[in-house]
N, C-alpha and C positions, 0 to 999 in steps of 0.2 A: 558196391549192394546196391541188387535191384527190386524194388517192392512194388506190390502189385495193392491195391488199397478198392477195397469191395464195400460200397452201402447198401442197406436193401431196404431200409424201414418206410413205409409210405406216408409217417408221422411227420416229415420236415421239419421246424425249430421245435416239433413237443418230444420227438426225437430222444430215447437214450441210450439206445446202440447206436446211433450218429458220433455223439462228442464221445464216445467211448473209444469209438475207433481212431478217430482223429485224434484223441491223446495217444494214442499209440504212433501212433505215425509220429506225432511231435518228438514222443519221447526217442526214437531214434535215429530220427534229423539230426536233433543235438547232441546225439554221440556219435552220429557220424553224416556230419556236415555233406559230403558227396553222393550221400543216398539219393539216386534216382527216382523216383514216384510217377506211377502210371493211377488213376483215378479212372473206378468208372462208379457211376449212379444209377442202381438198375430199375430207378423209379423215373428220370429226368428220363433216363437211355433206357429202354425197357427191350428184352431180348424175346424175339418169336420165342415160342415154344415146342417142343421135336416136332417133328412132322416127319410121317414115311416118306414124302416126297425127296425132306431133305438125308434124313439116311442114308435114299438108294443115290441120293443125287453123291453121299461122300465119295460113292465104290463105282462111278458112272462118266463116260467121256465121253458120254451124248450130249449136244449141246440144251442148258433149261432158258427157260422164260426168265427173262430179267430180276424180278423177285426172287427167285429158289438163285440164281446165278449169287442177288445181293446178300443172302443169310446163306449162303454156303462159304463167301467170303469176311461177313462178321464171324463166323463160329469157326471159320484158321485163324482169325487175332484173336479170339477172343485164349484158343484154348493156347498159341504162340504168346502174348500176354502173359500165361500160367508159365508154360516151361518156361521165358525168361528170365522169372521172377526168380529172388533169392529165398524173400521171406513178404509171404499174403496176408492181408490184415482184414476181416472180414468182419462187418459187423452185419450181429444178425438177430432181428427181430423175432423170437414168439409168436406166432399167430393163429386161433385157432388147435393151440398144440403143436404148430409142424413151422418148419420152415416159410418164409412167403416167396409166394407163384415162382415171385420175377428170382430171387437166389435158384431155386428149383431149375429155372429157364440158363443160369448159367452152370450151375452145377454139369447139366445135362449136356452143354458144350466143350467141356473136360476131361469127362471120361469118356476116352476113346481107346478104343485098343492098340496096341499097336506104340500108342502114343506115351498115357498115362498108364496102362495095366497092360499085360499082355498073359496070354493063357498059355501052358506048358504040361510037361509030363504031373507034373502034381500039381496042376489048377492054378488059381489066377494066380501071378506077379505084380504087386505094385512096382513100378519104376518111376515116381517118384517122389524116394522115400529121404532125398536129401531137403528137402525143401522144410522152414519153419512156417508152419503155421495159425498164425493166433485171431478166434473167435472173442468177439465182445460183444456176449447176449442177455438183450433186455427180457424181462420176463413180467409182463403185470402183477400174476399171482406167485404163489411161493409153492417149485414144484422140486428145487433140493435135496439132499438125499434125507431121507429118515422122513420127508414129509407127508402128507397125505395125498398127495396129488404128484407123487416124484415119477408113479408109472407113465404120466400121462406127457410130462414132457417128450419129445420127439423131433424139438431145436437140433440144440445140442448132442444128443446119442444120433440122427438119422449122419452128424459132421462130421463126430469121429467114426463112424462106417466107411460115408462117402473116404473120407481123406488117407484112412487104416487099407483102404483098401488098393490108394495107389500106393502104397507102401508111407504112408505119411503118419504113422501111429502115435504121434504125443505131441498131439496139438495140443497149443497153451487156451485155455479158457478164465476169461473175465465175466465173470456174471453180476449185472443189476438186476436183482430182482421183488417182488411187489411193490412194483412202481405203479401198479393201476388202486393201490392200497389204500392210499390217502395224501397229502401235501409232504407231510415228515415222514413215512414211510421211501416216498420218491425221493425228497431232497438224500436219505441219509442211502439208498441203495444209491445213490448217482458217488456219491461221497467214497462207498466203500469200493465201488466201480473203478474213482479216476485212484483212490490208493494202489489195488491190487495193479494199474497198469503201472505207478509210479514204480513197482518194484519190480515190472519184468524183468532180464537180463540184460544186457542189451551189446551181447559181447556173440 
C-alpha cells in the first residue's frame, strides 16, 4: 500500500493537526508493515502559488525559463505522488475559517483536468474515486454541528467539496477543536482526536 502524508500547519511543535496525522500514519503502518510512505511538509517545503504562466506552460511545448521549468516539474511530481497513493493523510489546520494557503497551493496542483477529473456530456466526472482520504482537522474554536459558528467552518467543508469533485465522496475526518480555549480543552481535544484515530479501520 502506498500512502501520501501531507502536513500544513505552520505551528510546528505546537500543532495539533500534525501529531494527529502522524498518529494516523502510525496506526496504518502497524497494520501494514509493508506500507510505503511519501511525506510532504508544505511549510518546510512550500509550493509556489498557482500562476497564469504555470497554467499556460502546462499546455505548451515552448521552452520556458528555468524557474517555470522547475515549477512545472514540481507540479508534475505532486500530481504523480497523489495519483500513485492508495491512501492520503492530510493534517489540516483551520486558519481564519479556512485551510492554510500552503495547502491550497497543493490542492491547485492536484485538481488537473484529464488527470483527476474530466468534463463530459453530464458535466464534471471525478477520476480519483478509489483513493482513501483521511483528514485530521485542528480548530481553535468550536465549529462543529449545532455550534453558533458552524457556518464559519470552511476547511473541512472545502476539502470535502474538493475531494468530492474528483470522485472521493467519503473522506474520513478526525476533528480536534476548541484547542485555543485553554490547556484543559486542548488536552481533551487532542485525547479525543487520538481516540478517533485509534478507531479508524485499517483494512
